[in-house]
C-alpha positions as CSV (number, residue, x, y, z in Angstrom):
1,M,3.0,-27.1,-29.3
2,E,1.5,-23.8,-27.8
3,T,2.3,-23.1,-24.2
4,E,1.9,-20.3,-21.7
5,R,4.3,-19.1,-19.0
6,L,3.6,-16.6,-16.2
7,L,6.3,-14.4,-14.7
8,D,5.6,-12.4,-11.4
9,V,6.9,-8.9,-11.8
10,S,6.3,-5.7,-9.7
11,V,4.5,-2.9,-11.4
12,E,7.5,-0.7,-11.4
13,D,9.8,-3.3,-12.9
14,M,7.1,-4.3,-15.4
15,R,6.9,-0.6,-16.6
16,N,10.8,-0.6,-16.9
17,I,10.8,-3.8,-18.9
18,F,7.9,-3.0,-21.3
19,G,9.5,0.4,-22.2
20,K,7.9,3.5,-23.6
21,Q,4.7,2.4,-25.5
22,D,5.6,-1.2,-24.9
23,H,8.5,-0.8,-27.3
24,H,10.8,-3.4,-25.6
25,I,8.1,-6.0,-25.4
26,R,7.1,-5.5,-29.0
27,K,10.7,-6.2,-30.0
28,L,10.7,-9.4,-28.0
29,E,7.4,-10.5,-29.6
30,E,8.6,-9.9,-33.1
31,D,12.1,-11.5,-32.7
32,L,10.8,-14.6,-30.7
33,H,7.4,-15.0,-32.3
34,V,5.5,-15.0,-29.0
35,K,2.6,-13.0,-27.5
36,I,3.4,-11.1,-24.2
37,V,0.7,-9.4,-22.2
38,D,0.4,-7.9,-18.7
39,R,-2.2,-9.7,-16.5
40,N,-2.8,-8.4,-13.0
41,G,0.8,-8.0,-11.8
42,A,2.1,-10.9,-13.9
43,V,3.6,-11.3,-17.4
44,R,1.9,-13.8,-19.5
45,I,3.9,-15.3,-22.4
46,M,2.3,-17.4,-25.1
47,G,3.8,-19.2,-28.0
48,E,5.5,-22.3,-29.2
49,E,7.1,-24.1,-26.3
50,A,10.7,-23.4,-27.1
51,Q,10.2,-19.8,-28.0
52,A,8.1,-19.2,-25.0
53,E,10.6,-20.6,-22.7
54,K,13.4,-18.4,-24.4
55,A,11.2,-15.4,-23.8
56,Y,10.5,-16.3,-20.2
57,S,14.2,-16.7,-19.5
58,I,15.0,-13.4,-21.2
59,L,12.2,-11.6,-19.3
60,K,13.4,-13.1,-16.0
61,Q,16.9,-11.7,-16.6
62,L,15.6,-8.3,-17.5
63,A,13.3,-8.3,-14.4
64,E,16.4,-9.1,-12.2
65,L,18.4,-6.2,-13.9
66,S,15.5,-3.9,-13.2
67,R,15.2,-5.0,-9.6
68,R,19.0,-4.0,-9.1
69,G,18.1,-0.5,-10.2
70,N,19.1,-0.6,-13.8
71,E,17.1,1.3,-16.4
72,I,16.2,-1.1,-19.2
73,E,17.2,0.4,-22.4
74,E,16.8,-0.9,-26.0
75,Q,20.5,-2.0,-26.0
76,N,19.8,-4.2,-22.9
77,V,16.8,-5.9,-24.8
78,D,18.7,-6.4,-28.0
79,Y,21.7,-8.0,-26.2
80,A,19.4,-10.1,-24.0
81,I,17.7,-11.4,-27.2
82,T,21.1,-12.2,-28.8
83,M,22.3,-14.0,-25.7
84,G,19.0,-15.9,-25.4
85,M,19.3,-17.1,-29.0
86,E,22.7,-18.6,-28.0
87,E,21.3,-19.9,-24.8
88,K,23.7,-17.6,-22.8
89,E,21.0,-15.3,-21.3
90,S,22.2,-16.1,-17.7
91,V,25.4,-14.2,-18.3
92,L,23.5,-10.8,-18.2
93,T,23.0,-10.9,-14.4
94,E,26.6,-12.1,-13.8
95,I,27.9,-9.3,-16.0
96,D,25.7,-6.8,-14.1
97,K,27.5,-7.7,-10.8
98,D,30.7,-6.2,-11.9
99,I,30.7,-2.7,-10.8
100,I,34.0,-0.9,-11.6
101,C,33.2,2.4,-10.0
102,H,30.6,5.2,-9.9
103,T,30.4,8.4,-11.7
104,V,30.4,11.8,-9.9
105,N,26.5,11.5,-10.0
106,G,26.4,8.1,-8.4
107,K,25.7,6.2,-11.6
108,P,27.5,2.7,-11.5
109,I,29.9,2.0,-14.3
110,K,30.0,-1.6,-15.3
111,P,30.4,-3.8,-18.4
112,K,27.1,-4.4,-20.4
113,T,28.2,-7.2,-22.7
114,L,30.2,-10.4,-22.5
115,G,32.9,-8.8,-24.7
116,Q,33.1,-5.8,-22.3
117,K,33.3,-8.1,-19.3
118,Q,36.2,-10.1,-20.9
119,Y,38.0,-6.8,-21.6
120,V,37.6,-5.5,-18.0
121,D,38.9,-8.9,-16.7
122,A,41.8,-8.8,-19.1
123,I,42.8,-5.3,-17.7
124,R,42.6,-6.7,-14.3
125,N,44.9,-9.7,-15.0
126,N,47.5,-8.3,-17.6
127,M,50.1,-5.6,-17.6
128,I,49.3,-4.5,-21.2
129,V,45.9,-4.8,-22.8
130,F,44.9,-3.9,-26.4
131,G,41.2,-3.1,-26.7
132,L,40.3,-3.4,-30.4
133,G,36.9,-2.6,-31.8
134,P,34.5,-0.2,-33.5
135,A,33.1,3.0,-32.0
136,G,30.6,2.7,-29.2
137,T,32.0,-0.5,-27.6
138,G,33.2,1.4,-24.5
139,K,37.0,0.6,-25.1
140,T,38.2,4.1,-23.8
141,Y,35.4,4.7,-21.3
142,L,36.0,1.4,-19.4
143,A,39.6,1.8,-19.6
144,M,39.3,5.3,-17.9
145,A,37.0,3.8,-15.3
146,M,39.6,1.1,-14.5
147,A,42.4,3.7,-14.3
148,I,40.4,6.1,-12.0
149,T,39.5,3.1,-9.7
150,A,43.1,2.0,-9.4
151,F,44.2,5.7,-8.8
152,K,41.7,6.1,-6.0
153,N,42.7,2.8,-4.5
154,D,46.3,3.9,-4.5
155,E,47.3,1.0,-6.8
156,V,49.1,3.5,-9.0
157,G,50.5,7.0,-8.2
158,R,49.2,8.8,-11.4
159,I,47.2,8.5,-14.5
160,I,48.7,9.4,-18.0
161,L,46.3,9.6,-20.9
162,T,47.6,10.1,-24.5
163,R,46.5,10.3,-28.0
164,P,48.4,10.8,-31.3
165,A,47.6,14.3,-32.5
166,I,47.3,13.2,-36.2
167,E,47.3,16.8,-37.4
168,A,50.5,17.7,-35.4
169,G,53.0,19.9,-37.3
170,E,52.3,22.5,-39.9
171,K,48.5,22.3,-39.8
172,L,48.4,22.6,-36.0
173,G,50.4,25.8,-36.3
174,F,47.4,27.6,-37.9
175,L,45.2,27.0,-34.9
176,P,45.0,30.1,-32.5
177,G,46.5,30.0,-29.0
178,D,49.4,28.2,-27.2
179,L,50.4,24.7,-27.7
180,Q,48.1,23.4,-25.0
181,S,45.1,25.0,-26.6
182,K,46.2,23.6,-30.0
183,V,46.3,19.9,-28.8
184,D,43.3,20.1,-26.5
185,P,40.7,19.4,-29.3
186,Y,42.5,16.0,-29.9
187,L,42.3,15.1,-26.3
188,R,38.7,16.4,-25.5
189,P,37.1,12.9,-25.5
190,L,39.6,11.9,-22.7
191,Y,38.6,15.1,-20.7
192,D,35.0,14.5,-21.1
193,A,35.3,10.9,-19.7
194,L,37.4,12.2,-16.7
195,Y,34.9,15.0,-15.9
196,Q,32.0,12.4,-15.9
197,I,33.7,9.7,-13.8
198,M,35.9,12.0,-11.5
199,G,34.2,15.3,-11.4
200,S,35.7,18.5,-12.8
201,E,37.0,19.8,-9.4
202,S,38.8,16.5,-8.5
203,F,40.2,16.4,-12.0
204,A,41.5,19.9,-11.9
205,R,43.0,19.4,-8.4
206,N,44.9,16.2,-9.4
207,M,45.9,17.8,-12.8
208,E,47.6,20.7,-10.9
209,K,49.5,18.3,-8.7
210,G,50.7,16.4,-11.9
211,L,48.9,13.2,-10.7
212,I,46.8,13.2,-13.9
213,E,48.4,14.0,-17.2
214,V,46.7,14.3,-20.6
215,A,49.1,14.9,-23.3
216,P,49.7,14.2,-27.0
217,L,51.8,11.0,-27.8
218,A,54.8,13.0,-28.8
219,Y,55.3,14.2,-25.1
220,M,56.0,10.5,-24.2
221,R,59.3,10.4,-25.9
222,G,62.4,10.0,-23.7
223,R,60.4,9.3,-20.6
224,T,60.2,6.3,-18.3
225,L,56.7,5.9,-16.8
226,D,56.8,4.2,-13.4
227,N,53.8,3.4,-11.1
228,A,51.3,4.8,-13.5
229,Y,48.1,3.8,-15.3
230,I,48.7,4.8,-19.0
231,I,46.0,4.8,-21.7
232,L,46.8,5.2,-25.4
233,D,43.7,6.1,-27.2
234,E,43.1,6.1,-31.0
235,A,46.2,3.9,-31.4
236,Q,45.2,3.1,-35.1
237,N,46.6,6.6,-35.8
238,T,50.1,5.8,-34.5
239,T,53.0,4.8,-36.8
240,P,55.0,1.6,-36.0
241,A,57.8,3.8,-34.7
242,Q,55.5,5.7,-32.4
243,M,53.9,2.5,-31.0
244,K,57.3,1.0,-30.3
245,M,58.4,4.3,-28.6
246,F,55.2,4.3,-26.4
247,L,55.4,0.7,-25.4
248,T,59.1,1.0,-24.4
249,R,58.3,3.8,-22.0
250,I,56.6,1.5,-19.6
251,G,58.3,1.3,-16.2
252,F,57.8,-0.8,-13.0
253,G,54.4,-0.8,-11.3
254,S,52.6,0.5,-14.4
255,K,49.7,-0.8,-16.4
256,V,49.0,0.1,-20.0
257,I,45.8,0.0,-22.0
258,V,45.9,0.6,-25.8
259,T,42.6,1.3,-27.6
260,G,41.9,1.6,-31.2
261,D,39.7,0.9,-34.2
262,A,41.6,-0.4,-37.2
263,S,38.7,0.6,-39.5
264,Q,39.1,4.3,-38.7
265,K,42.7,5.2,-39.6
266,D,43.5,8.9,-40.4
267,L,47.0,8.2,-41.3
268,A,48.4,9.3,-44.7
269,P,47.9,6.8,-47.6
270,G,50.7,4.1,-47.7
271,V,51.6,4.7,-43.9
272,K,51.4,1.5,-41.8
273,S,49.4,1.6,-38.5
274,G,51.4,1.0,-35.5
275,L,48.4,-0.8,-34.0
276,D,48.3,-3.3,-36.9
277,V,52.0,-4.0,-36.5
278,A,51.8,-4.4,-32.8
279,V,49.0,-7.0,-33.1
280,K,51.3,-9.1,-35.3
281,V,54.4,-8.6,-33.4
282,L,53.2,-8.9,-29.8
283,S,50.6,-11.7,-30.1
284,G,51.6,-14.6,-27.8
285,I,53.7,-12.6,-25.3
286,E,52.8,-13.4,-21.7
287,D,51.1,-10.6,-19.8
288,I,49.9,-8.9,-23.0
289,A,46.3,-9.4,-23.9
290,F,44.3,-8.6,-27.1
291,C,40.5,-8.1,-26.7
292,N,38.5,-7.9,-29.9
293,L,35.2,-6.1,-29.3
294,T,32.6,-6.4,-32.1
295,S,29.3,-4.7,-33.2
296,R,27.4,-6.7,-30.7
297,D,29.4,-4.9,-27.9
298,V,28.2,-1.5,-29.0
299,V,26.4,0.2,-26.2
300,R,25.5,3.5,-27.8
301,H,22.2,4.1,-29.6
302,P,21.1,0.9,-31.4
303,L,21.4,2.7,-34.7
304,V,25.2,2.9,-34.2
305,Q,25.3,-0.9,-34.0
306,K,23.4,-1.1,-37.4
307,I,25.8,1.4,-38.9
308,V,28.8,-0.6,-37.7
309,K,27.4,-3.8,-39.1
310,A,26.5,-2.1,-42.4
311,Y,30.1,-0.8,-42.8
312,D,31.5,-4.2,-41.8
313,H,29.3,-5.9,-44.5
314,Y,30.4,-3.3,-47.1
315,E,34.1,-3.5,-46.3
316,A,34.0,-7.3,-46.5
317,K,32.4,-7.2,-49.9
318,E,34.9,-4.6,-51.1
319,N,37.8,-6.7,-49.9
320,Y,36.4,-9.8,-51.6
321,R,36.0,-7.8,-54.8
322,N,39.5,-6.4,-54.8
323,S,41.1,-9.8,-54.0
324,R,39.0,-11.3,-56.9
325,N,40.1,-8.5,-59.3
326,K,43.8,-9.1,-58.3
327,R,43.4,-12.9,-59.0
328,N,42.0,-12.1,-62.3
329,E,44.8,-9.6,-63.3
330,R,47.4,-12.3,-62.5
331,K,45.7,-14.7,-64.9
């Protein structure tokens, strides 16, 4: 049965929700099979009753996000539709309340999806958290925001950020400059996030004092890391021995976040990933949490989400084909 719903929205919020050339609204119309028009300061929604109700609820959530000062982006609309289909659209405004900190430019940093919210909550409630998932899900950025917030609140005395320098050894020797300039390219994404959240001057000042340390994983050997927020990024490129070495460095008063994407390993063929082994070995241990982010948690350009999904689909087909071939060979 056809029905009509009206939603009162301010002109400014309406412009934000509709998007450039009404792009967001067209997406809602296509996905929910409704008609949405602007009528004298109100949004008019027409369509089958169930679909119109979903569209009304989603638009109401987006209007609330806009009223709070959020810029409505395509990712917000896509995720709102996904949650609406699962009748979970009300989680959007709840997630939006969780402000971790602000960038140096005053922009609030907060989770944007349910998966990200669960990840942030896990970091708050556990000593060690593994953030697993594809590129663009905010694994490292949110971890950095949590670390900087804890540091500013004097919950920890320092921040230690590390990555495996996968090319370490002979190939690294061909790069010009001293050791620091050779490893910096591997750590650049960590620097970029620090600059954006903390500001270059504050970062440089704390770096000089030794309160913030950005170093390759090999530098962690033989140390005990007390009263620190420690982030191991790109953990899929660790070996099992490196992962064990890293996890056994943890001292009193420290919190550890390990991030990685099992689908993007750069290890030599036949070398096991320390991240894969850790997931098997450490599952079920109290105070260690594993958060699996998926393509629906991607908050970069919407095309990134489509790329991740396409690769997931391709890899699932390849795995199925390989397992079927192995079964046939046994026969």
